[in-house]
C-alpha positions as CSV (number, residue, x, y, z in Angstrom):
1,X,-69.0,24.9,36.0
2,X,-66.2,23.3,35.5
3,X,-64.7,23.6,32.0
4,X,-64.2,21.1,30.2
5,X,-61.9,19.6,27.4
6,X,-63.4,18.1,24.2
7,X,-61.8,16.7,21.7
8,X,-61.6,16.3,18.0
9,X,-60.8,14.2,16.1
10,X,-59.0,14.7,12.9
11,X,-62.2,14.8,10.6
12,X,-63.5,17.2,13.0
13,X,-61.2,19.2,13.0
14,X,-60.2,19.1,9.3
15,X,-64.3,20.6,8.9
16,X,-64.0,23.0,12.2
17,X,-60.7,24.5,9.8
18,X,-62.5,24.7,6.8
19,X,-65.4,26.5,8.0
20,X,-62.7,28.9,9.5
21,X,-61.3,30.2,7.2
22,X,-64.2,30.3,4.3
23,X,-65.6,32.4,7.3
24,X,-61.6,34.0,6.2
25,X,-63.1,34.0,2.6
26,X,-65.8,35.8,3.0
27,X,-64.4,38.8,5.5
28,X,-61.3,39.6,2.2
29,X,-64.2,39.4,-0.3
30,X,-66.2,41.4,1.3
31,X,-63.8,44.4,1.8
32,X,-63.9,46.1,-1.4
33,X,-60.5,46.4,-4.4
34,X,-59.6,50.4,-3.8
35,X,-57.9,51.8,-6.6
36,X,-55.0,54.9,-4.4
37,X,-52.7,55.9,-6.6
38,X,-49.7,57.3,-4.6
39,X,-49.9,61.2,-3.6
40,X,-52.4,62.0,-3.3
41,X,-52.1,65.3,-1.4
42,X,-53.8,66.6,2.2
43,X,-56.2,69.1,1.9
44,X,-54.5,71.4,2.7
45,X,-51.5,70.8,0.4
46,X,-53.8,70.3,-2.4
47,X,-55.2,74.5,-1.3
48,X,-52.0,75.6,-1.6
49,X,-51.8,74.6,-4.5
50,X,-54.4,75.2,-6.4
51,X,-53.9,78.9,-4.9
52,X,-50.6,78.4,-6.8
53,X,-52.1,77.7,-10.2
54,X,-52.1,80.5,-13.0
55,X,-55.7,81.0,-13.9
56,X,-55.6,81.3,-17.7
57,X,-58.0,80.9,-20.6
58,X,-58.4,77.6,-22.8
59,X,-56.2,76.7,-24.9
60,X,-56.2,75.5,-28.8
61,X,-56.8,72.0,-29.6
62,X,-54.3,72.4,-32.6
63,X,-51.8,69.9,-33.6
64,X,-53.3,67.8,-30.5
65,X,-53.2,64.3,-31.5
66,X,-52.8,61.5,-28.4
67,X,-50.1,60.0,-30.5
68,X,-48.3,62.9,-29.4
69,X,-48.4,61.8,-25.9
70,X,-46.7,58.5,-26.4
71,X,-48.5,55.0,-24.0
72,X,-48.2,53.1,-22.3
73,X,-44.4,52.4,-22.2
74,X,-43.0,49.9,-20.8
75,X,-42.0,50.3,-17.6
76,X,-40.5,47.2,-15.7
77,X,-40.1,43.3,-18.1
78,X,-42.8,42.6,-20.0
79,X,-45.4,44.4,-18.3
80,X,-46.4,48.3,-19.5
81,X,-48.2,51.1,-17.9
82,X,-51.6,49.6,-17.7
83,X,-50.5,46.1,-16.4
84,X,-48.4,47.9,-13.8
85,X,-51.9,50.3,-12.8
86,X,-54.7,47.4,-13.0
87,X,-51.8,45.5,-11.0
88,X,-51.4,48.9,-8.9
89,X,-55.0,48.9,-8.4
90,X,-56.4,45.9,-8.0
91,X,-57.1,42.8,-6.1
92,X,-56.2,39.6,-5.8
93,X,-53.9,40.0,-10.0
94,X,-53.1,38.0,-12.1
95,X,-51.2,38.2,-15.1
96,X,-49.8,35.5,-17.5
97,X,-46.1,35.8,-19.0
98,X,-46.4,38.4,-20.7
99,X,-48.1,40.1,-17.5
100,X,-51.7,40.2,-18.8
101,X,-54.2,40.3,-15.7
102,X,-56.4,36.7,-16.1
103,X,-58.0,37.1,-13.3
104,X,-58.7,39.4,-10.8
105,X,-61.0,41.9,-8.7
106,X,-61.2,45.6,-9.8
107,X,-63.6,48.5,-7.3
108,X,-63.7,51.4,-9.5
109,X,-64.4,54.3,-7.5
110,X,-65.4,57.2,-9.6
111,X,-69.2,55.3,-9.5
112,X,-68.4,52.5,-6.9
113,X,-68.5,49.6,-9.1
114,X,-66.2,46.3,-8.6
115,X,-65.3,44.5,-11.8
116,X,-63.9,40.8,-12.3
117,X,-62.1,41.4,-16.3
118,X,-59.3,43.9,-16.7
119,X,-61.7,44.4,-19.9
120,X,-64.4,45.9,-18.3
121,X,-61.3,48.9,-16.8
122,X,-59.6,52.0,-18.3
123,X,-57.0,53.0,-17.3
124,X,-58.2,56.7,-16.8
125,X,-55.4,59.8,-17.1
126,X,-56.7,62.1,-14.3
127,X,-56.0,65.5,-15.9
128,X,-57.0,64.2,-19.6
129,X,-54.4,64.6,-22.1
130,X,-56.4,66.8,-24.6
131,X,-57.0,68.8,-21.0
132,X,-53.4,69.3,-20.3
133,X,-52.8,70.0,-24.0
134,X,-54.9,73.2,-23.7
135,X,-53.2,74.1,-20.5
136,X,-49.6,74.2,-21.9
137,X,-48.2,70.4,-23.1
138,X,-48.8,71.9,-26.1
139,X,-45.0,73.3,-25.6
140,X,-44.0,70.6,-24.5
141,X,-41.6,68.1,-25.8
142,X,-42.9,64.9,-27.4
143,X,-40.7,63.2,-24.4
144,X,-42.2,65.0,-21.0
145,X,-45.3,64.8,-23.1
146,X,-45.3,60.6,-22.7
147,X,-43.3,60.8,-18.9
148,X,-47.0,62.7,-18.0
149,X,-49.1,60.2,-19.9
150,X,-47.7,57.3,-17.6
151,X,-46.9,59.4,-14.5
152,X,-46.4,56.5,-12.0
153,X,-45.2,58.8,-8.9
154,X,-48.4,61.5,-9.1
155,X,-52.5,60.0,-9.1
156,X,-52.6,60.0,-12.8
157,X,-54.0,57.5,-13.7
158,X,-56.4,55.3,-11.9
159,X,-58.6,52.0,-12.8
160,X,-62.1,52.8,-13.1
161,X,-65.5,51.0,-14.9
162,X,-64.5,52.0,-18.7
163,X,-67.7,53.6,-19.1
164,X,-67.3,56.1,-17.0
165,X,-63.8,57.0,-17.8
166,X,-65.2,57.0,-21.5
167,X,-68.0,59.3,-20.2
168,X,-66.0,62.0,-18.9
169,X,-63.6,61.8,-22.1
170,X,-60.8,65.3,-21.8
171,X,-63.4,68.0,-19.6
172,X,-62.7,69.0,-16.6
173,X,-63.8,69.3,-12.7
174,X,-66.4,72.0,-14.1
175,X,-68.7,69.7,-16.7
176,X,-67.7,66.6,-15.2
177,X,-67.1,64.9,-11.6
178,X,-67.3,61.1,-10.8
179,X,-71.1,59.7,-10.3
180,X,-70.0,59.1,-6.6
181,X,-69.8,62.0,-5.0
182,X,-68.1,61.1,-1.9
183,X,-65.0,60.7,-4.2
184,X,-65.3,63.8,-5.1
185,X,-62.6,65.6,-2.1
186,X,-60.4,63.0,-3.0
187,X,-60.6,63.7,-7.3
188,X,-60.2,67.2,-6.8
189,X,-56.5,66.5,-4.6
190,X,-56.2,64.5,-7.1
191,X,-56.8,66.9,-10.4
192,X,-54.9,70.0,-8.4
193,X,-51.7,68.3,-7.0
194,X,-51.3,67.3,-10.7
195,X,-52.0,69.7,-12.6
196,X,-49.8,71.7,-9.8
197,X,-46.8,69.2,-10.1
198,X,-46.8,70.0,-13.9
199,X,-46.7,73.2,-14.7
200,X,-50.5,73.2,-16.1
201,X,-52.8,76.3,-16.1
202,X,-56.6,76.0,-15.4
203,X,-59.9,77.7,-16.0
204,X,-61.7,80.4,-14.2
205,X,-64.4,77.9,-14.0
206,X,-62.4,75.0,-13.7
207,X,-61.3,76.1,-10.5
208,X,-64.8,77.2,-8.8
209,X,-65.9,73.9,-9.0
210,X,-62.1,72.6,-8.1
211,X,-62.7,75.0,-4.8
212,X,-66.4,73.8,-4.6
213,X,-65.6,70.0,-4.1
214,X,-62.2,70.7,-1.9
215,X,-64.9,72.1,0.7
216,X,-66.2,68.4,0.9
217,X,-63.5,67.2,2.5
218,X,-62.4,66.4,6.5
219,X,-58.9,66.6,5.4
């Protein structure tokens, strides 16, 4: 059968282009915006780090205050740590002159929810500040605690659903794990490498929970 060419009018070309653009946009929007903190180790590396962590009894909360972990600090220009993570973990994030997110899309890997307002999103400290205090940060300088609370180098900060973060509070993995079970492998690797790199201790129940979570990892 011979192939015949088809000549489209300018109006038809515009319509075809619009349909194509809409299809591409729909395909993009169908993909969730995934929070991807840096420095998440492989299973093998996380296992080595877990094995190297010191097991110790949980320390006291005496003297603890969130003010001893200054955050959020200015990172660049007008952007503070929270705003940097919102931009990093979101999709199509638009900010105003003060770096506040005015629009965007955020996928929370803890529970699988997607949000379109920054006010619905918290920046979680994977290893909570109070947990760090009980695990050795009570002896740190305020400067070191500030660095920990604003750590953008390791997987310590992540954008998640606000009420899920609030439900977590300062709990360790022996009493709280992400509701989305498929993310627990990643969460364990994040928690382990943060504690390892910051020289924090862990409890035996915490280590057992982390090992069980790590065992679900394929890599």
